[in-house]
VMD Tcl script that draws the C-alpha trace (Angstrom):
set ca {
  {8.21 1.45 33.90}
  {10.73 0.17 30.62}
  {8.36 -1.07 29.15}
  {6.03 1.82 28.58}
  {8.94 3.47 27.67}
  {9.69 1.33 25.04}
  {5.74 1.25 23.92}
  {5.92 5.44 24.07}
  {8.99 5.71 21.73}
  {7.48 4.22 18.53}
  {4.69 6.40 19.41}
  {6.50 9.72 19.49}
  {8.75 8.82 16.37}
  {5.06 8.00 14.83}
  {3.54 11.46 15.75}
  {6.84 13.56 14.63}
  {7.02 11.51 11.11}
  {3.22 12.02 10.79}
  {3.43 15.55 11.79}
  {6.36 15.85 9.01}
  {4.52 14.82 6.58}
  {1.55 16.51 6.55}
  {3.47 19.69 7.23}
  {5.46 18.63 3.82}
  {2.16 17.89 2.37}
  {0.61 21.54 3.11}
  {4.03 23.39 1.99}
  {4.09 21.70 -0.96}
  {0.74 22.65 -2.46}
  {1.17 26.18 -1.26}
  {4.43 26.14 -3.31}
  {3.39 24.45 -6.28}
  {1.18 27.58 -7.07}
  {5.14 29.10 -8.31}
  {6.73 27.54 -10.91}
  {10.41 28.12 -11.14}
  {13.50 28.14 -13.15}
  {16.17 25.79 -11.75}
  {19.25 24.71 -13.51}
  {17.14 25.76 -17.06}
  {14.34 23.75 -16.46}
  {10.77 24.85 -15.37}
  {9.80 23.53 -12.06}
  {6.71 24.10 -9.61}
  {8.10 24.66 -6.53}
  {6.52 22.30 -4.76}
  {8.78 19.97 -5.93}
  {11.46 21.41 -3.56}
  {9.63 20.03 -0.30}
  {7.15 17.36 -1.71}
  {9.60 14.53 -2.69}
  {10.08 13.84 1.28}
  {6.59 12.65 1.96}
  {7.09 9.09 -0.42}
  {9.48 8.10 2.27}
  {8.21 9.85 5.25}
  {5.16 7.97 4.51}
  {7.26 4.55 4.12}
  {8.19 5.11 7.77}
  {4.58 5.51 9.08}
  {4.04 2.42 7.30}
  {6.53 0.68 8.77}
  {6.22 1.93 12.55}
  {2.25 1.59 12.51}
  {1.29 -0.46 9.28}
  {-0.44 -0.04 6.13}
  {-4.17 1.29 7.96}
  {-2.43 3.83 9.50}
  {-0.53 4.88 6.37}
  {-3.67 5.15 4.34}
  {-5.42 7.00 7.15}
  {-2.49 9.88 6.93}
  {-2.93 10.14 3.04}
  {-6.48 10.83 3.65}
  {-6.18 13.09 6.30}
  {-3.52 14.98 4.60}
  {-5.41 15.77 1.69}
  {-8.43 16.68 3.75}
  {-6.39 18.92 5.51}
  {-5.04 20.36 2.11}
  {-8.77 20.98 0.85}
  {-9.74 22.54 4.24}
  {-6.23 24.77 3.63}
  {-7.15 25.98 0.18}
  {-10.39 26.89 1.23}
  {-9.47 29.09 4.14}
  {-7.04 30.58 2.00}
  {-9.94 31.42 -0.50}
  {-12.63 32.40 1.86}
  {-9.86 35.12 3.28}
  {-8.89 36.24 -0.10}
  {-12.40 37.15 -1.19}
  {-13.91 38.52 2.34}
  {-13.50 42.24 2.74}
  {-10.40 43.41 4.24}
  {-10.60 46.29 7.01}
  {-10.67 49.49 5.67}
  {-8.71 51.07 8.18}
  {-5.53 48.72 6.98}
  {-6.06 49.07 3.13}
  {-7.16 46.57 0.38}
  {-4.30 43.77 1.78}
  {-4.68 42.63 -2.29}
  {-1.37 41.04 -1.99}
  {-2.69 37.97 0.11}
  {-5.35 37.08 -2.52}
  {-2.56 37.45 -5.52}
  {-0.24 35.32 -3.36}
  {-2.80 32.72 -1.60}
  {-5.57 32.40 -3.30}
  {-5.76 28.99 -4.65}
  {-5.59 28.30 -8.44}
  {-8.16 25.49 -8.17}
  {-6.72 23.30 -10.83}
  {-3.79 23.10 -9.36}
  {-4.99 22.36 -5.66}
  {-6.97 19.38 -7.19}
  {-4.39 18.15 -9.61}
  {-1.88 18.48 -6.05}
  {-4.39 16.32 -4.06}
  {-5.47 13.57 -6.67}
  {-1.89 13.01 -7.33}
  {-1.00 12.96 -3.69}
  {-3.41 10.21 -2.78}
  {-3.42 8.11 -5.73}
  {0.72 7.80 -5.64}
  {0.80 7.56 -2.05}
  {-1.67 4.83 -2.20}
  {-0.04 3.19 -4.79}
  {2.80 3.29 -2.82}
  {1.23 1.76 0.37}
  {0.14 -1.35 -1.90}
  {3.56 -1.85 -3.35}
  {5.53 -1.37 0.28}
  {2.93 -3.69 1.47}
  {3.57 -6.58 -1.15}
  {7.36 -6.30 -0.63}
  {7.51 -6.41 2.94}
  {4.73 -9.92 2.94}
  {7.21 -10.79 0.47}
  {10.53 -10.24 1.69}
  {9.47 -9.77 5.62}
  {12.28 -7.49 6.91}
  {15.25 -8.27 4.85}
  {16.34 -5.78 2.19}
  {14.08 -2.69 3.92}
  {15.90 -0.54 1.20}
  {14.15 -2.25 -1.64}
  {10.75 -1.28 -0.31}
  {11.40 2.22 -0.36}
  {13.25 2.09 -3.87}
  {10.12 -0.17 -5.08}
  {7.50 1.64 -3.77}
  {9.18 5.19 -4.23}
  {10.03 3.95 -7.69}
  {6.46 3.24 -8.38}
  {4.55 6.31 -7.09}
  {6.95 9.09 -8.19}
  {6.04 8.37 -12.26}
  {2.42 8.15 -11.24}
  {2.12 11.42 -8.55}
  {4.35 13.75 -11.38}
  {2.19 12.32 -14.28}
  {-1.07 13.11 -12.82}
  {-0.25 16.40 -11.14}
  {1.54 17.72 -14.50}
  {-1.46 16.82 -16.81}
  {-3.92 17.87 -14.39}
  {-2.67 21.22 -13.36}
  {-0.98 22.31 -16.41}
  {-1.97 20.24 -19.72}
  {-3.83 22.79 -22.02}
  {-2.56 25.68 -19.77}
  {1.43 25.96 -20.13}
  {2.93 24.96 -23.42}
  {3.76 21.94 -24.16}
  {7.59 21.81 -23.71}
  {7.21 23.46 -20.25}
  {5.07 21.23 -19.03}
  {7.57 18.22 -20.01}
  {9.79 20.50 -18.25}
  {7.99 20.06 -15.39}
  {7.73 16.34 -15.75}
  {10.83 15.54 -16.07}
  {12.02 17.91 -13.23}
  {9.62 16.52 -11.20}
  {10.92 12.86 -11.59}
  {14.50 14.18 -11.00}
  {14.15 15.59 -7.78}
  {11.95 12.80 -6.35}
  {14.51 10.03 -7.74}
  {17.13 11.70 -5.95}
  {15.21 12.58 -3.11}
  {14.57 8.50 -2.83}
  {18.09 7.47 -2.93}
  {19.39 10.15 -0.29}
  {16.32 8.86 2.02}
  {16.51 5.12 1.70}
  {18.53 5.12 5.25}
  {15.79 6.66 6.89}
  {13.70 3.34 7.19}
  {16.54 1.79 8.99}
  {15.92 4.48 12.06}
  {12.40 3.74 12.94}
  {11.03 0.75 14.30}
  {7.50 -0.95 14.32}
  {5.54 -0.45 17.20}
  {5.29 -3.06 19.84}
  {1.71 -3.27 19.82}
  {0.60 -5.29 16.72}
  {-0.33 -3.30 13.52}
  {-2.98 -3.21 11.61}
  {-2.93 -4.67 7.51}
}
mol new
graphics top color blue
foreach p $ca { graphics top sphere $p radius 0.5 }
foreach p [lrange $ca 0 end-1] q [lrange $ca 1 end] { graphics top cylinder $p $q radius 0.2 }
display resetview
């Protein structure tokens, strides 16, 4: 029984972390439809949630291995495309005449496809880069200096993600200074979250079963 419990616990943790990752991706993609002003900087609202996904991905990688992290990245991307398609479909279908036009739904949640595709492209490319850097650190360092695997992998993925998202989503649409503000605000927020979330890597343990690399 104790052996079964020891095998089940990492699985439960994995399910929680993976669910949190997908939820954060979805919330960030919806929130990115709005640009906020924070401390005088233009910030896409998805930045309030999205930075946590990098370390959540690291936790999945530690528990279940590189293959599981890759599956999670592509699954989250697929779910986000499906979510955007559902929002679009609901916004264009005719509303019930008794309840009125309900146009507010489309005004708020009907996706701006350029932003949606920018988000998903940036997420997939940066998270895959995060995965490879993390794996190389583990192969070289083993279980030593686990803080380094988070810091290094996120440190590469963050600028890749921020640059891809901002350029694809906003270049030519917003003024150049606003685009630059969004980029730097993204970088600052993600960097702060990375540093704050470093201790998380010590809270999870690899699954007892061999992981797939």
